[in-house]
C-alpha positions in Angstrom: 22.6 8.6 -17.2 23.5 11.0 -19.9 25.7 9.4 -22.6 28.0 12.4 -22.8 28.9 12.2 -19.1 28.7 8.6 -18.0 31.1 7.1 -20.5 34.2 9.2 -19.6 33.5 8.7 -15.9 33.3 5.0 -16.3 36.6 5.0 -18.2 38.3 7.2 -15.5 37.0 4.9 -12.8 38.3 1.8 -14.6 41.7 3.3 -15.2 42.0 4.4 -11.6 41.2 0.8 -10.4 43.6 -0.6 -13.1 40.8 -2.7 -14.6 40.8 -3.9 -18.1 37.6 -3.5 -20.2 37.3 -7.3 -20.2 37.5 -7.5 -16.4 34.9 -4.8 -15.9 32.6 -6.3 -18.4 32.9 -9.7 -16.7 32.1 -8.3 -13.3 29.0 -6.6 -14.6 27.7 -9.6 -16.5 28.4 -8.2 -20.0 29.2 -10.6 -22.8 32.5 -9.0 -23.7 34.8 -5.9 -23.4 33.3 -4.4 -26.6 30.2 -3.3 -24.5 32.4 -1.4 -22.1 34.2 0.2 -25.0 30.9 1.4 -26.6 29.8 2.8 -23.2 33.1 4.7 -22.7 32.9 6.1 -26.2 29.3 7.2 -25.7 27.9 4.8 -28.3 25.9 2.8 -25.7 24.2 3.5 -22.4 24.5 1.7 -19.1 21.2 0.5 -17.6 20.3 1.5 -14.0 20.5 -2.1 -12.9 24.1 -2.2 -14.1 24.9 1.1 -12.5 23.6 -0.2 -9.1 25.6 -3.4 -9.7 28.8 -1.3 -10.4 28.3 0.7 -7.2 27.7 -2.5 -5.1 30.4 -4.6 -6.7 33.2 -2.1 -6.2 31.8 -0.5 -3.0 31.7 2.8 -4.8 30.6 6.1 -3.3 28.0 7.3 -5.8 29.7 10.8 -5.7 32.6 9.2 -7.5 30.6 8.8 -10.6 27.5 10.9 -10.4 25.7 13.8 -8.7 23.8 11.9 -6.1 20.7 14.1 -6.2 20.4 13.7 -9.9 21.0 9.9 -9.7 18.2 9.6 -7.1 15.8 11.4 -9.3 16.6 9.3 -12.3 16.4 6.1 -10.3 13.0 7.1 -8.9 11.8 7.8 -12.5 13.2 4.4 -13.5 11.3 2.6 -10.7 8.2 4.6 -11.6 8.3 3.3 -15.2 8.9 -0.3 -14.0 5.5 -0.1 -12.2 3.8 -0.4 -15.6 4.7 -4.1 -15.7 3.7 -4.8 -12.1 0.7 -5.1 -9.8 0.6 -3.4 -6.4 -1.0 -4.6 -3.2 -1.8 -1.7 -0.8 -2.3 -2.5 2.8 -4.4 0.0 4.9 -4.1 -0.6 8.6 -6.7 -0.2 11.3 -6.8 2.1 14.4 -3.4 2.3 16.2 -1.9 0.1 13.5 1.0 0.7 11.2 1.8 0.7 7.5 4.7 -1.6 8.5 2.2 -4.4 8.9 2.2 -4.6 5.1 5.3 -6.8 5.6 3.0 -9.6 6.8 1.8 -9.9 3.2 5.2 -10.2 1.4 4.3 -13.7 0.3 3.0 -12.4 -3.0 5.3 -13.2 -5.9 7.7 -10.8 -7.6 5.0 -9.5 -10.0 3.5 -7.7 -7.0 4.8 -4.8 -5.0 3.4 -4.8 -1.5 3.2 -1.4 0.2 1.6 0.1 3.3 -0.4 3.3 3.3 0.9 5.5 6.2 -1.5 7.8 8.0 -1.9 9.2 11.5 -4.8 8.3 13.8 -6.8 11.4 13.3 -10.6 11.8 13.4 -12.0 9.9 10.4 -13.6 13.0 8.8 -10.1 14.7 8.8 -8.4 11.9 6.8 -10.3 11.8 3.5 -7.9 14.1 1.5 -4.7 12.6 3.1 -5.7 9.0 2.4 -6.8 9.8 -1.1 -3.6 11.6 -2.0 -1.3 9.1 -0.5 -3.1 6.2 -2.1 -2.9 8.0 -5.5 0.9 8.4 -5.1 1.4 4.8 -4.0 -0.6 3.4 -7.0 0.4 5.6 -9.9 1.5 3.8 -13.0 0.8 0.2 -11.8 -1.1 -2.1 -14.2 -3.3 -3.4 -11.4 -4.3 -2.3 -7.9 -5.3 -4.7 -5.0 -6.2 -3.4 -1.6 -6.0 -5.3 1.7 -7.7 -3.2 4.5 -8.1 -4.0 8.2 -10.9 -2.8 10.5 -11.4 1.0 10.1 -9.0 0.8 7.2 -11.8 -0.9 5.3 -14.1 2.1 6.0 -11.5 4.5 4.6 -11.2 2.3 1.5 -14.9 2.0 0.6 -15.7 5.6 1.6 -12.6 7.5 0.3 -11.1 5.4 -2.5 -14.1 4.3 -4.6 -13.0 6.5 -7.6 -9.8 4.5 -8.1 -9.5 1.6 -10.6 -9.1 -1.1 -7.9 -9.4 -4.6 -9.3 -10.0 -6.4 -5.9 -10.3 -5.5 -2.3 -9.9 -7.7 0.8 -11.4 -6.5 4.0 -10.3 -8.1 7.3 -12.7 -7.5 10.3 -14.1 -4.4 8.4 -16.0 -1.6 10.1 -19.0 -2.2 7.8 -21.1 0.5 9.5 -19.3 3.5 11.0 -22.6 5.0 12.1 -23.3 1.8 14.2 -19.8 2.0 15.7 -20.4 5.7 16.7 -23.8 4.9 18.1 -22.3 2.1 20.3 -19.7 4.6 21.6 -22.5 7.1 22.3 -24.4 4.5 24.3 -21.3 3.4 26.2 -20.8 7.1 27.2 -24.5 7.9 27.8 -24.6 10.4 25.0 -27.9 10.9 23.2 -28.1 12.1 19.6 -29.8 15.3 20.8 -26.9 16.0 23.1 -24.4 15.4 20.4 -26.3 17.7 18.0 -26.5 20.4 20.6 -22.8 20.4 21.5 -21.6 19.6 18.0 -18.4 17.8 19.2 -17.9 15.7 22.4 -14.7 14.2 23.6 -15.2 10.9 25.5 -13.3 9.9 28.6 -11.0 7.6 26.5 -10.2 10.5 24.1 -12.5 9.4 21.3 -14.0 12.5 19.5 -17.6 12.4 18.4 -18.8 14.9 15.8 -22.5 15.4 15.1 -22.1 16.5 11.4 -20.0 13.4 10.6 -22.4 11.1 12.4 -25.4 12.7 10.7 -23.7 12.4 7.3 -23.1 8.7 7.8 -26.7 8.1 8.9 -28.0 9.6 5.7 -25.2 8.6 3.3 -24.8 5.7 0.9 -21.3 5.0 -0.3 -20.5 4.4 -4.0 -18.2 1.4 -3.5 -18.6 -1.1 -6.5 -15.4 -3.1 -6.4 -15.2 -7.0 -6.2 -14.6 -7.4 -2.4 -13.9 -10.3 -0.1 -14.6 -10.0 3.6 -13.0 -12.0 6.3 -14.9 -11.9 9.6 -14.3 -13.6 12.9 -17.3 -15.4 14.4 -16.3 -13.9 17.9 -15.8 -10.3 16.6 -16.6 -8.1 19.6 -16.6 -4.8 17.7 -18.4 -5.4 14.5 -21.9 -6.9 14.4 -22.6 -9.7 11.9 -25.9 -7.8 11.1 -23.8 -4.9 9.8 -21.7 -7.3 7.7 -24.9 -8.8 6.3 -26.2 -5.3 5.4 -23.0 -4.4 3.7 -23.3 -7.6 1.6 -26.8 -6.7 0.7 -25.8 -3.2 -0.4 -22.7 -4.4 -2.3 -23.5 -7.3 -4.6 -19.9 -7.9 -5.6 -18.9 -8.8 -2.1 -18.3 -12.3 -0.7 -18.0 -13.3 3.0 -15.7 -15.8 4.7 -16.1 -16.5 8.4 -13.4 -17.9 10.6 -14.9 -19.7 13.6 -13.5 -18.7 16.9 -11.6 -15.7 15.7 -12.2 -12.3 17.2 -11.8 -8.8 15.7 -8.0 -9.0 15.7 -6.4 -11.8 13.7 -3.1 -12.2 15.4 -2.3 -15.8 16.2 -0.2 -18.0 13.8 -3.2 -20.0 12.9 -5.2 -16.9 12.1 -2.4 -15.4 10.0 -2.2 -18.6 8.0 -5.9 -18.5 7.6 -5.6 -15.0 6.1 -2.9 -16.2 3.7 -4.9 -19.2 2.5 -8.0 -17.0 2.2 -6.1 -14.4 0.0 -4.6 -17.1 -2.3 -8.0 -18.8 -2.7 -9.6 -15.5 -3.7 -7.1 -13.3 -5.5 -7.8 -13.0 -9.3 -4.6 -12.7 -11.3 -5.0 -10.7 -14.5 -2.7 -11.9 -17.2 
């Protein structure tokens, strides 16, 4: 806070509560009352951590000391600057998933922030700008970025985020070939490529939207992903073909594959979640 305003307000608060400088200093973890004296006189500043401790320790309404909106902005700027010393793990969920699933990865130590990228289940070709911008906001000012992406979240990562300085990526049951997935949907719904081209867009019975321009783009496009990547694949995955995983490995030399025997596309049992944790800790590279 500004030195010319925080000092007098701290002094008024202390006097209203009939606290001595020594008592206030002790409650906030300062070495002695002289620190409080310097703050009240405007000769020293109070850190944001101490401000938060003050509010919590004395159950203060922030309005009693500050303009809340201004405080929020300054605290956000403070947290933003703290990112420079930390790494961030960004979790990108799959279809019908949630950014809240990022909580499953909170076992990283305190040098990491773990966050989930929130997006709505729109058509994949409509999400590029949204995912790119939200990822940019989540990762600004961190010293290192790691991505954990699940299913179609992996597709969004290697298609839409290759221009970011990501140090490592971890793909769980990744959609390694979106064109293959779309082709499978077309076959299940008796839709030929010619029919899709003619109509441009087709809505399947289950609500899935197929778009010819997007499908044609994928069939003739090679992504620019060049990030060290670890893939975790279930041997009984019913949605992603191992052949597509193999092709992805061939086209991306910095990629390694781990297969969990007996697992399907969705890793959800306690055993499978523990396998993911062990896999991450075996693979993650910590930059000092």
